[in-house]
N, C-alpha and C positions, 0 to 999 in steps of 0.2 A: 334567865337570859345570859348567856356567856359573851356575847358580843360587847366588846369595849371600845371606846374612843378616848383618846388621852388617859387611857387607865382608869376611866370611869365608866359605868355601864350607860349604853345609849338612852335607855328609857328606864326610869323607876317607877314601878307601879304600886299602887296602895295594896294593903293587905286585902285578900277576897273577903267579903261580907255577902250574906244574903238575907234579904228582908224582903219576905213576900206578903202582901196583904191583899184579902179578898174584899172586895167592895160589892155589896148587894145594890143592883141598879134599881132605880125607881119605876114603878109602871109607866110613867110618862117617857122615862129613858128608852125603855123597852120597846114601846110603840114606836118612837121617833127612829131607833135603829133599825126595826123591822122594815118601816117605811122607806128608809134610805137604801137598805140593803136590796129592796125589790127594785127600786129605780135603778140602782147600780148594776143589778143582773139585767135589767132591760138594755141598758146603754152598752152592756158588752156584745150585745146581738146588733146593735145598731151600726151603719157606717155614715161617717161624716166627712164633710169636705176638709181640705189641708187647712184651711184657715179658720175651722170651727174650733173654738177652745174646748169643746166636749170630747173631741178626738183623743187627747191625753187619758180620758176616763174610760177609754175601751180597754185598757190594760188592766189585769186583777191587781197587780202590785201597785200600781197608782191609785187604784180605787181603796185598797186597805189602807194606804197611806192618808188618803182624804178622810177615811172613816176614823182614823185614830185622831183627827184635829177636831 
């Protein structure tokens, strides 16, 4: 980055490093994820009232965020 403020870089980034680890899921985790994905797929097709907290889960991106938690 060439932008500077008071003759110093605005942002100092750490060196790039890549560390990818593959984790094998347990059968119970696979089963739970499969059930959760089916339920989220059902929610995408449903219509909810404005004050219903499930309304936020109608968006695919919101579902993916929730799935990662």
